[in-house]
MARMIPA-791908 format. One line per 5 residues: number of its first residue (from 1); their letters; for each residue z, x, y of N, C-alpha, C, O. Coordinates in pm, 1 decimal, padded with zeros to 6 digits, m for minus. Layout:
NUM> a> Z,X,Y,Z,X,Y,Z,X,Y,Z,X,Y ~ ...
END
This chain:
1> mlrii> 01559.5,00822.9,00704.7,01439.2,00831.4,00639.5,01426.3,00753.5,00534.6,01516.8,00760.9,00451.4 ~ 01329.0,00671.9,00512.1,01295.5,00625.0,00386.5,01197.6,00688.8,00318.4,01103.0,00722.5,00389.6 ~ 01186.3,00727.1,00159.3,01079.3,00768.5,00117.1,01063.6,00679.8,00001.4,01154.4,00640.5,m00071.8 ~ 00885.2,00640.7,m00011.0,00856.5,00570.1,m00143.5,00774.9,00665.7,m00233.1,00688.8,00740.5,m00186.7 ~ 00809.8,00658.4,m00377.8,00709.6,00718.1,m00439.0,00617.2,00590.6,m00516.3,00670.5,00504.5,m00586.3
6> apriy> 00508.5,00595.8,m00495.7,00421.5,00478.4,m00534.5,00303.5,00540.2,m00664.6,00188.5,00560.2,m00625.5 ~ 00329.0,00562.6,m00783.8,00247.6,00595.5,m00880.7,00167.5,00501.5,m00913.8,00211.5,00386.6,m00916.1 ~ 00035.5,00526.9,m00946.2,m00062.5,00406.0,m01021.1,m00011.7,00383.5,m01205.0,m00003.0,00467.0,m01295.0 ~ 00012.2,00243.8,m01204.2,00055.5,00208.3,m01347.4,m00062.8,00156.4,m01403.5,m00077.3,00158.2,m01525.7 ~ m00144.4,00112.9,m01332.6,m00264.3,00016.8,m01399.5,m00398.9,00020.7,m01337.0,m00409.0,m00008.9,m01218.0
11> eddsg> m00502.4,00054.4,m01406.0,m00618.9,00051.5,m01294.0,m00731.9,00014.2,m01388.8,m00722.1,00056.9,m01503.9 ~ m00838.0,m00059.5,m01356.8,m00966.6,m00092.1,m01409.4,m01046.2,m00099.9,m01352.0,m01040.4,m00013.9,m01264.2 ~ m01171.0,m00185.8,m01341.4,m01263.0,m00171.7,m01271.9,m01298.6,m00265.0,m01130.9,m01385.2,m00260.0,m01043.5 ~ m01171.5,m00359.1,m01163.4,m01138.7,m00483.0,m01056.2,m01050.8,m00420.9,m00959.3,m01078.9,m00456.9,m00845.0 ~ m00947.1,m00334.3,m00966.7,m00814.2,m00296.3,m00910.8,m00722.1,m00213.8,m00984.5,m00736.3,m00163.3,m01095.9
16> tvrrw> m00613.6,m00207.7,m00894.7,m00545.9,m00092.4,m00921.4,m00388.8,m00135.6,m00880.8,m00352.9,m00172.8,m00769.1 ~ m00306.0,m00121.4,m00997.5,m00146.1,m00149.7,m00945.2,m00070.4,m00037.7,m00958.4,m00088.8,00043.1,m01049.4 ~ 00030.4,m00024.2,m00858.0,00145.7,00067.4,m00843.0,00271.0,00050.2,m00853.7,00307.0,m00067.0,m00864.9 ~ 00340.2,00119.9,m00853.9,00510.4,00058.0,m00906.4,00552.8,00146.6,m00771.5,00499.6,00256.1,m00752.9 ~ 00645.9,00096.4,m00683.7,00695.2,00126.5,m00541.1,00856.0,00153.6,m00614.1,00929.6,00067.3,m00661.9
21> diyde> 00880.4,00299.9,m00604.5,01039.4,00354.3,m00629.3,01095.8,00396.7,m00510.2,01018.5,00460.7,m00439.0 ~ 01193.9,00382.1,m00472.8,01261.8,00420.9,m00334.9,01379.8,00529.6,m00332.6,01488.0,00518.4,m00390.2 ~ 01343.4,00619.1,m00267.2,01435.5,00752.1,m00304.0,01519.9,00772.2,m00173.2,01468.2,00764.9,m00061.7 ~ 01644.8,00796.5,m00192.7,01731.6,00862.7,m00099.4,01728.7,00960.8,m00040.9,01651.0,01044.2,m00087.6 ~ 01799.0,00997.6,00072.7,01807.4,01116.2,00132.7,01823.0,01251.8,00043.7,01788.5,01361.3,00088.1
26> sgqva> 01879.7,01233.4,m00089.2,01911.8,01349.1,m00176.3,01783.9,01379.8,m00257.4,01759.2,01483.3,m00319.2 ~ 01706.4,01267.4,m00244.5,01597.1,01249.1,m00346.4,01657.6,01205.3,m00455.6,01644.6,01276.1,m00555.5 ~ 01714.7,01116.8,m00463.8,01757.6,01060.9,m00617.1,01700.0,00913.8,m00594.6,01678.3,00876.2,m00479.4 ~ 01673.8,00826.3,m00708.2,01625.4,00714.8,m00685.4,01720.3,00611.5,m00675.5,01801.1,00577.6,m00762.1 ~ 01702.1,00557.5,m00547.4,01794.7,00455.2,m00496.5,01759.6,00329.4,m00539.9,01854.9,00251.5,m00541.5
31> ksrfc> 01620.7,00269.6,m00586.9,01588.5,00160.6,m00604.7,01458.5,00159.8,m00693.9,01348.4,00162.8,m00639.0 ~ 01468.1,00156.5,m00805.1,01308.5,00194.0,m00897.3,01272.6,00036.3,m00913.0,01348.2,m00057.9,m00936.5 ~ 01154.0,00038.3,m00895.7,01072.5,m00091.6,m00895.0,01081.3,m00208.2,m00788.6,01063.0,m00329.3,m00801.3 ~ 01122.8,m00114.1,m00656.2,01126.9,m00222.4,m00569.5,01028.6,m00319.1,m00563.5,01061.4,m00430.9,m00524.0 ~ 00921.4,m00298.6,m00593.3,00797.8,m00363.2,m00575.4,00693.8,m00293.2,m00655.5,00706.7,m00186.1,m00714.9
36> ysier> 00573.5,m00380.4,m00647.2,00428.9,m00339.0,m00677.0,00370.6,m00368.2,m00586.3,00390.5,m00457.4,m00504.0 ~ 00252.6,m00255.4,m00599.4,00120.7,m00313.2,m00488.8,m00032.6,m00314.3,m00577.8,m00058.7,m00254.4,m00682.2 ~ m00094.0,m00377.5,m00520.4,m00215.4,m00424.4,m00553.4,m00326.7,m00344.7,m00453.6,m00312.0,m00315.6,m00334.8 ~ m00412.9,m00325.7,m00518.9,m00547.6,m00232.7,m00428.5,m00696.6,m00302.3,m00512.0,m00711.5,m00398.0,m00588.0 ~ m00791.9,m00199.1,m00452.7,m00918.5,m00214.6,m00518.3,m00918.6,m00098.2,m00589.7,m00847.5,m00001.4,m00562.9
41> pwrdn> m01002.4,m00105.6,m00686.8,m01043.6,00018.1,m00761.7,m01064.9,00114.6,m00670.7,m01058.5,00088.5,m00550.6 ~ m01100.4,00272.1,m00729.0,m01109.2,00390.2,m00665.2,m01286.4,00347.0,m00657.1,m01341.0,00296.3,m00755.2 ~ m01369.9,00377.7,m00515.6,m01469.6,00392.1,m00482.4,m01517.6,00501.1,m00420.6,m01619.7,00481.4,m00354.7 ~ m01467.0,00629.4,m00422.5,m01506.7,00743.8,m00381.6,m01417.5,00734.8,m00219.7,m01473.7,00786.1,m00122.9 ~ m01336.9,00695.7,m00208.4,m01288.6,00684.2,m00049.6,m01339.3,00604.7,00051.8,m01320.9,00626.3,00171.6
46> apnvs> m01413.8,00497.4,m00002.9,m01537.5,00414.7,00057.5,m01447.1,00316.0,00166.9,m01364.5,00235.7,00123.8 ~ m01469.7,00330.4,00289.6,m01380.4,00184.8,00382.6,m01395.5,00083.4,00324.9,m01497.6,00040.1,00271.6 ~ m01270.9,00028.7,00333.6,m01278.4,m00145.8,00285.9,m01310.6,m00183.3,00156.8,m01302.6,m00300.0,00118.4 ~ m01349.1,m00084.6,00083.1,m01390.2,m00136.4,m00045.8,m01303.9,m00016.1,m00184.9,m01292.2,m00028.8,m00306.8 ~ m01265.5,00078.9,m00100.2,m01169.5,00182.0,m00240.4,m01006.0,00167.7,m00229.8,m00947.7,00122.6,m00131.2
51> rvpng> m00971.1,00193.9,m00297.0,m00819.8,00210.1,m00323.6,m00794.4,00315.2,m00227.8,m00883.6,00382.0,m00175.4 ~ m00644.0,00331.2,m00201.2,m00598.7,00449.8,m00129.4,m00593.1,00575.5,m00169.7,m00527.0,00600.6,m00270.5 ~ m00672.1,00697.4,m00088.1,m00668.4,00797.6,m00168.8,m00522.3,00852.2,m00202.3,m00425.4,00825.3,m00131.3 ~ m00516.6,00914.2,m00292.0,m00337.2,01004.8,m00357.6,m00330.0,01078.4,m00200.8,m00416.4,01109.3,m00118.8 ~ m00200.8,01087.7,m00204.2,m00157.4,01150.6,m00068.5,m00050.1,01126.7,m00049.8,00014.9,01070.1,m00137.7
56> tysvv> 00005.5,01160.6,00068.7,00108.7,01109.6,00131.3,00127.3,01089.6,00252.7,00107.9,01186.3,00326.4 ~ 00164.0,00979.0,00305.3,00130.1,00931.3,00448.1,00257.4,00860.4,00527.1,00344.8,00819.8,00450.5 ~ 00277.5,00842.9,00644.0,00365.5,00804.2,00738.2,00365.0,00663.8,00714.9,00263.3,00634.9,00651.9 ~ 00435.7,00564.5,00739.3,00413.3,00434.3,00729.9,00457.8,00393.8,00870.3,00559.9,00448.3,00912.3 ~ 00399.1,00311.2,00943.9,00452.1,00282.6,01081.3,00398.8,00086.3,01097.2,00310.9,00030.9,01031.1
61> pwvsp> 00472.3,00033.9,01186.4,00457.0,m00079.4,01229.7,00351.1,m00081.4,01297.1,00318.3,00012.7,01369.3 ~ 00253.5,m00233.5,01277.4,00134.3,m00234.3,01312.7,00134.9,m00393.3,01354.1,00184.9,m00488.5,01294.1 ~ 00050.5,m00387.9,01496.9,m00033.2,m00557.2,01486.0,m00169.6,m00533.1,01465.7,m00240.6,m00457.5,01532.1 ~ m00205.0,m00608.7,01360.9,m00325.8,m00664.2,01294.1,m00400.7,m00766.3,01385.1,m00339.1,m00872.3,01396.0 ~ m00520.4,m00759.9,01454.0,m00559.5,m00853.5,01502.3,m00571.9,m00986.1,01414.4,m00536.2,m01089.1,01471.7
66> srgpv> m00620.2,m00998.6,01275.6,m00641.5,m01090.4,01169.9,m00514.0,m01094.7,01086.5,m00508.6,m01193.8,01013.7 ~ m00425.7,m01024.0,01080.2,m00317.3,m01043.0,00998.9,m00177.3,m01042.7,01088.1,m00073.2,m01055.4,01023.7 ~ m00169.5,m01031.2,01208.0,m00024.1,m00994.3,01269.0,00063.4,m00900.9,01241.4,00015.1,m00807.7,01177.0 ~ 00176.6,m00891.9,01267.2,00268.5,m00783.5,01194.0,00260.9,m00744.1,01099.6,00326.5,m00802.5,01013.4 ~ 00171.1,m00612.7,01053.1,00185.5,m00558.6,00941.5,00251.0,m00423.3,00919.9,00364.7,m00408.7,00965.0
71> walig> 00183.6,m00308.0,00846.8,00244.8,m00176.0,00851.6,00129.6,m00101.0,00816.0,00078.5,m00129.4,00707.6 ~ 00055.6,00027.9,00914.1,m00031.0,00120.5,00870.0,m00019.0,00223.6,00820.5,00091.6,00276.2,00832.7 ~ m00137.9,00305.6,00735.0,m00085.7,00440.8,00694.4,m00141.6,00507.0,00749.1,m00247.6,00469.8,00799.5 ~ m00083.5,00668.3,00767.6,m00133.8,00761.0,00871.7,m00104.5,00866.8,00788.5,00008.5,00880.9,00741.7 ~ m00210.5,00955.0,00761.8,m00210.7,01100.2,00713.3,m00322.0,01101.0,00652.9,m00399.3,01008.1,00629.7
76> gtvsp> m00329.6,01243.8,00620.1,m00436.0,01290.3,00528.9,m00603.0,01252.8,00575.6,m00659.9,01339.4,00642.0 ~ m00657.9,01162.5,00551.2,m00801.1,01141.4,00577.3,m00796.7,00982.6,00611.4,m00897.0,00911.4,00607.2 ~ m00660.6,00934.9,00647.3,m00644.6,00783.2,00666.5,m00590.1,00792.5,00814.3,m00503.2,00873.1,00847.5 ~ m00652.1,00698.3,00903.3,m00604.9,00686.7,01052.9,m00605.1,00529.6,01077.3,m00676.8,00449.3,01017.7 ~ m00504.8,00498.4,01183.3,m00485.7,00349.7,01216.8,m00638.1,00298.1,01312.0,m00689.6,00188.3,01332.9
81> yiedv> m00670.4,00430.4,01349.6,m00812.3,00392.5,01479.4,m00936.1,00433.8,01406.9,m00944.5,00530.2,01330.8 ~ m01045.9,00337.7,01443.5,m01170.1,00347.2,01394.1,m01220.9,00508.2,01458.3,m01286.5,00588.4,01391.8 ~ m01172.9,00532.7,01604.1,m01232.8,00600.3,01672.4,m01191.6,00735.6,01626.5,m01267.7,00827.6,01656.6 ~ m01077.3,00765.3,01554.5,m01053.1,00890.6,01505.4,m01156.6,00957.1,01380.4,m01152.3,01077.0,01352.9 ~ m01257.1,00851.6,01304.5,m01313.6,00834.0,01232.2,m01368.5,00976.2,01209.2,m01330.1,01059.8,01127.4
86> pdrak> m01502.2,00986.8,01332.6,m01566.0,01096.9,01374.6,m01497.5,01229.6,01326.8,m01530.5,01305.1,01235.3 ~ m01401.6,01235.8,01407.3,m01340.4,01356.2,01425.1,m01257.2,01413.8,01292.2,m01267.8,01530.8,01255.3 ~ m01178.6,01321.4,01230.1,m01110.6,01415.7,01101.5,m01061.4,01277.2,01012.0,m00975.8,01300.8,00926.7 ~ m01099.9,01159.7,01022.0,m01052.8,01032.8,00912.5,m01170.9,00993.9,00878.5,m01269.0,00981.8,00951.9 ~ m01161.1,00971.3,00751.1,m01287.1,00899.3,00682.1,m01241.8,00739.4,00672.4,m01319.0,00644.0,00662.8
91> rwgvl> m01103.8,00735.1,00677.3,m01069.1,00588.7,00638.0,m00977.7,00549.5,00770.9,m00913.4,00629.7,00838.7 ~ m00986.6,00423.4,00788.9,m00904.1,00390.9,00924.8,m00868.0,00225.8,00865.0,m00932.2,00167.8,00777.5 ~ m00756.2,00175.5,00934.0,m00727.1,00039.6,00933.1,m00632.7,00018.6,00765.6,m00601.6,m00090.7,00718.3 ~ m00610.5,00121.2,00718.0,m00510.2,00093.0,00579.2,m00382.3,00029.2,00579.7,m00274.4,00088.3,00576.9 ~ m00398.9,m00087.5,00583.3,m00244.3,m00183.5,00633.4,m00160.3,m00173.7,00467.8,m00207.8,m00123.3,00366.1
96> ihian> m00045.2,m00229.0,00481.4,00018.5,m00300.9,00386.2,00053.7,m00445.2,00441.0,00117.1,m00459.2,00545.6 ~ 00007.8,m00555.3,00362.3,00019.5,m00668.0,00421.8,00007.0,m00754.6,00282.8,m00017.2,m00701.9,00174.2 ~ 00027.6,m00897.5,00302.7,00054.4,m01010.2,00207.3,m00103.7,m00999.2,00142.7,m00210.3,m00995.6,00204.2 ~ m00074.2,m00994.6,m00028.5,m00231.7,m00985.6,m00119.1,m00170.1,m01026.0,m00228.9,m00047.7,m01012.1,m00227.5 ~ m00233.8,m01087.0,m00355.2,m00195.2,m01104.7,m00462.3,m00302.9,m01036.4,m00555.1,m00271.1,m00979.6,m00659.6
101> ypfnv> m00444.9,m01046.7,m00505.2,m00535.8,m00982.0,m00602.3,m00602.6,m00882.9,m00525.6,m00583.4,m00868.0,m00404.9 ~ m00707.2,m00792.1,m00616.8,m00777.7,m00691.2,m00500.2,m00860.9,m00747.3,m00429.3,m00895.5,m00682.9,m00330.3 ~ m00915.0,m00864.5,m00447.1,m01015.5,m00918.1,m00339.4,m00968.0,m00963.7,m00188.0,m01034.5,m00992.5,m00088.6 ~ m00799.8,m00957.4,m00215.4,m00772.4,m00995.6,m00086.9,m00743.8,m00912.0,m00014.7,m00690.2,m00937.8,00093.1 ~ m00775.4,m00771.1,m00059.4,m00772.6,m00669.0,00027.0,m00888.5,m00582.6,00047.1,m00981.7,m00585.4,m00033.3
106> egclg> m00888.9,m00499.9,00157.0,m00997.8,m00436.4,00213.6,m00986.3,m00303.2,00223.7,m01027.5,m00238.2,00319.8 ~ m00920.8,m00249.9,00109.3,m00886.1,m00079.7,00132.9,m00761.5,m00096.2,00161.5,m00708.2,m00001.8,00219.9 ~ m00695.3,m00191.4,00137.5,m00519.3,m00199.9,00169.9,m00431.3,m00202.5,00061.7,m00462.1,m00180.1,m00055.4 ~ m00324.0,m00229.8,00103.5,m00244.4,m00246.5,m00040.3,m00158.0,m00366.5,m00000.2,m00087.9,m00380.8,00100.0 ~ m00181.0,m00451.1,m00105.9,m00076.1,m00571.6,m00134.6,00027.0,m00563.3,m00173.0,00031.5,m00483.1,m00266.3
111> lgssy> 00160.2,m00625.1,m00139.2,00269.4,m00614.4,m00206.7,00304.2,m00729.6,m00315.7,00236.4,m00830.1,m00294.2 ~ 00373.7,m00739.8,m00404.3,00444.1,m00831.7,m00480.2,00531.2,m00772.5,m00552.3,00537.7,m00650.4,m00566.8 ~ 00623.6,m00875.9,m00616.0,00767.5,m00843.0,m00682.0,00712.4,m00838.1,m00845.1,00809.3,m00833.6,m00920.9 ~ 00603.7,m00838.0,m00905.1,00574.9,m00857.1,m01012.8,00447.3,m00810.8,m01029.9,00383.3,m00795.8,m00925.8 ~ 00375.6,m00775.4,m01166.5,00238.1,m00772.0,m01186.1,00190.2,m00834.2,m01300.1,00268.1,m00882.2,m01382.5
116> aeesd> 00058.0,m00838.7,m01314.7,m00021.3,m00865.4,m01451.8,m00169.6,m00783.1,m01446.9,m00253.5,m00783.9,m01356.7 ~ m00171.1,m00717.1,m01567.6,m00291.0,m00652.1,m01591.0,m00403.5,m00743.1,m01593.0,m00503.8,m00682.2,m01555.8 ~ m00423.2,m00840.0,m01615.5,m00496.2,m00948.6,m01622.1,m00440.3,m01091.2,m01594.2,m00350.4,m01143.5,m01660.1 ~ m00522.6,m01163.5,m01458.8,m00448.8,m01279.2,m01413.8,m00569.1,m01385.6,m01464.7,m00656.1,m01367.7,m01549.9 ~ m00542.1,m01500.0,m01382.6,m00612.6,m01598.1,m01402.9,m00744.8,m01582.6,m01311.3,m00830.9,m01670.2,m01319.6
121> kggpa> m00758.3,m01500.5,m01245.9,m00877.0,m01455.2,m01173.5,m00966.8,m01348.3,m01227.0,m01076.8,m01319.3,m01180.0 ~ m00903.0,m01287.0,m01340.3,m00973.3,m01169.7,m01403.0,m00910.9,m01064.9,m01319.7,m00899.5,m01073.8,m01197.5 ~ m00868.2,m00958.1,m01396.5,m00812.8,m00819.5,m01323.1,m00661.7,m00807.3,m01308.5,m00595.9,m00891.0,m01370.3 ~ m00600.2,m00722.1,m01241.0,m00502.1,m00715.7,m01212.7,m00436.8,m00787.3,m01100.1,m00510.4,m00784.9,m01001.5 ~ m00303.9,m00861.8,m01075.1,m00287.4,m00898.9,m00973.8,m00149.1,m00876.5,m00938.0,m00093.1,m00815.9,m01029.4
126> vwsst> m00065.2,m00903.7,m00832.4,00074.6,m00870.1,m00797.9,00147.2,m01041.4,m00786.5,00075.7,m01133.4,m00746.9 ~ 00243.9,m01057.3,m00812.8,00278.6,m01179.7,m00740.7,00420.8,m01221.0,m00653.5,00520.8,m01150.9,m00637.8 ~ 00398.5,m01338.0,m00610.6,00510.5,m01360.2,m00510.2,00508.3,m01229.9,m00377.1,00598.9,m01162.8,m00327.5 ~ 00399.8,m01234.2,m00359.0,00367.2,m01156.4,m00215.8,00393.2,m01151.9,m00121.2,00402.4,m01040.8,m00068.9 ~ 00424.9,m01293.5,m00031.2,00489.7,m01332.1,00084.4,00657.3,m01300.3,00061.3,00714.9,m01237.4,00150.1
131> ktidl> 00711.4,m01331.7,m00023.9,00875.9,m01282.2,m00056.2,00850.6,m01145.4,m00042.0,00907.2,m01086.5,00050.1 ~ 00779.4,m01087.3,m00113.1,00830.9,m00926.4,m00115.1,00778.1,m00837.3,00012.2,00800.9,m00718.5,00035.3 ~ 00690.9,m00942.7,00096.8,00657.0,m00873.1,00217.2,00776.1,m00895.8,00306.7,00795.2,m00814.8,00397.3 ~ 00859.0,m00998.3,00290.7,00999.7,m01053.7,00356.4,01083.0,m00903.3,00315.9,01117.7,m00818.4,00398.0 ~ 01099.7,m00898.5,00194.7,01198.8,m00799.5,00156.9,01192.6,m00679.7,00178.3,01290.9,m00605.6,00178.4
136> wrnlv> 01053.3,m00637.4,00203.7,00995.3,m00485.2,00272.2,01030.9,m00509.7,00395.6,01100.4,m00421.2,00445.4 ~ 01002.4,m00617.0,00474.8,01027.3,m00612.1,00612.8,01152.6,m00606.0,00630.2,01164.1,m00546.1,00737.2 ~ 01283.8,m00637.6,00581.0,01422.5,m00645.9,00581.0,01467.1,m00531.6,00564.0,01554.5,m00489.3,00639.7 ~ 01402.3,m00431.6,00429.3,01432.9,m00307.2,00442.8,01384.8,m00190.5,00500.6,01436.0,m00079.3,00487.9 ~ 01275.4,m00221.1,00571.0,01203.3,m00113.9,00675.5,01229.3,m00145.6,00810.4,01199.4,m00059.2,00892.8
141> hsesh> 01295.8,m00287.9,00864.4,01283.4,m00274.1,00990.8,01383.4,m00195.7,01085.0,01363.2,m00194.6,01206.5 ~ 01509.6,m00118.9,01019.3,01551.4,m00027.4,01104.1,01547.6,00135.1,01077.5,01626.2,00215.6,01127.5 ~ 01441.8,00165.1,00989.9,01389.0,00277.2,00963.6,01313.2,00334.1,01096.5,01243.5,00262.9,01168.8 ~ 01335.1,00460.1,01115.8,01254.0,00500.1,01203.8,01163.2,00585.9,01135.0,01075.1,00608.4,01218.0 ~ 01131.3,00655.5,01013.5,01061.1,00723.9,00976.6,01025.6,00685.4,00789.5,01116.0,00682.9,00705.9
146> iilsl> 00921.2,00666.8,00766.3,00906.0,00590.4,00627.6,00813.5,00655.6,00567.2,00713.3,00633.9,00635.3 ~ 00781.1,00730.9,00470.1,00727.3,00834.6,00401.6,00659.3,00748.0,00300.9,00737.3,00655.8,00277.1 ~ 00576.1,00737.8,00247.2,00484.9,00675.8,00134.8,00381.5,00773.0,00055.0,00268.4,00790.5,00100.4 ~ 00433.4,00849.0,m00091.5,00380.7,00923.6,m00138.5,00282.9,00822.5,m00276.1,00330.3,00744.0,m00358.1 ~ 00142.4,00863.1,m00257.1,00076.3,00801.0,m00349.8,00017.7,00897.6,m00498.4,m00100.6,00929.8,m00509.7
151> pe> 00102.8,00925.9,m00581.6,00038.0,01050.8,m00677.8,m00017.2,00992.1,m00762.3,00001.8,00874.1,m00791.7 ~ m00113.4,01087.6,m00826.0,m00192.2,01040.7,m00961.6,m00143.6,00935.0,m01050.9,m00207.9,00904.6,m01151.4
END
C-alpha cells in the first residue's frame, strides 16, 4: 500500500498548493516533498470549480476521454462517475493529471516538482508537471492500493 498525505501549504483566491509526502507501511515518512499539487480555490465543493474537499481517498488508474491515462479519486463525496452523483457523491471525475496553473484543472489535481505562490500568470503554480507525472507513474505503476489524505 502506498499512502500519501498532502497538506495545503498555500491558498489564495486563485488557487491552492499542497505538498505531497509519501509514507511507508509503518507510518514513517519515506519521501518528504515528493511533489506539489495545484488546485482551484475552495468554492463550496462545486463541481469543476472547487478544490478537492479535505478527506481520504483511494486513487485508481483511470482513462479520461480528454486526457488519456490518469488517476481518479474515490471516497467521501467524490466518485469517478457522474451517474453516482444523485445517490451519494457531490463530485465526480476528480483526476490527477498534468497541469501547472489552477485554470488548467477543473476540480482536479495537477502535479509539479516545485511551486510558486505568485506566477507569471498571477496566483500560484507548480512547475515541471509532465516530468512529475512521469515520476508519479513510475512510483505507482506496481501499487495495488493507493491512499491519498488531504488534511486541513
